[in-house]
N, C-alpha and C positions, 0 to 999 in steps of 0.2 A: 425675396430681395427686399431691401428698404428702399422706399422711393418716396419722392415729394411729387404730387400729381394735381395739376390744374385741368380740370375737365369742364365739360359743356361749352367748348369754344365754338364760336359760329364760324362758318366756311370762310368768311371774309377775314375774321381774325386769325383764323389758321394761316391763310395765304400771308398775312402781314408778319406774323411769327416766322414763318419760313423763309421769307425774304430777309427779313432782319438776321437770322441766324445763317442764312447762305452768305450774305454780304460781310457778317462779322466773323465767322470761322469757317468759312468756305463751304463749298456744296458737300453733301453727304457722301462719304465713301461707301457707306454700307446701308443700303435701304434708306431708312429715315432717322439714321442715328447720327448724331453730331457729337464730336470730342470737344470738350469745353476745358480749356487749360486752367488749371487750379492756380491761384496766385502763390508765387514761392514764398512769401511771407506767411502763408498758411500751412506749410508743410508742416508735419510731424518730425519730431526728432528722428526717427528711423527713416524717413523720407528724405530728410536733410543729409543724413549719412549716406544714402543710396544715389550717389551722384549719377553713376550708369544708367540707373533707371529713370532718371529725370528727363523731362517734365512728367507731371502727373496731371491726370484729368479725371473728369466725371462725365458721363454720357446722358445727353437728353434724347429721348425718342420722341419725335413729332407723330402724332396721330390724327386722324381727320378731326376729332372733337376734343383731344387731349394733348398735354404736354407732359411727358413723364420723364422725371430726373432720377436716375439711380444715385442712391447715396453711398455708392461704393467709389473709393478713390484709386485708380489704378495707373499703372504704366502701359505704354504702347510697346516696351522693350521686351517684356516677360509675360508670361501666362501666370506664372506662380512666383511669389516673392513675398518676404516679410513686410515689405513696404506696401503692399496692396492691402487695404483694410476699409472697412466702413468708416465714412466720415466721423471724426471726432466732433464735439460740440462746436469748436469755432469753425472748422470746415464746414460742417453742416449749415451753420448761420451764414456763412459766406455763400454757399450755393443757392440758399433760399433768398437771400437777399439780392443775389445776381438775377434770378429768374423774376423776382418780383419788381426789380428795378426795370426789367426788359417790358413787362407789361405795363408799367407806369410810364414808360418812355414812349411806347406805342399807343398809349391812352387807351387800354384795352381794361374794360370793368371785368372783374372775376367775382 
């Protein structure tokens, strides 16, 4: 699995990230996994065509000492579909910028 990982989080920083994710995206439905909606302007051509599969998400898993972002863009409507794919360069940049901005907003140094 392709991932963007920020590790060596201090417990206080992990708590702040969790609070932010809970407040912004709702509490975890599955363990420590958050579903982050991808901005519609970042959808690939195939994802734009698959209206019934929208919206698209990427997953963030929060660990005690790390935050792990899957670089797989998926729908919650289906398990398999041609619109589910690894993030293209524009999507990958969007995901990384979003996570980096989260750390900047919370004033957490990585």
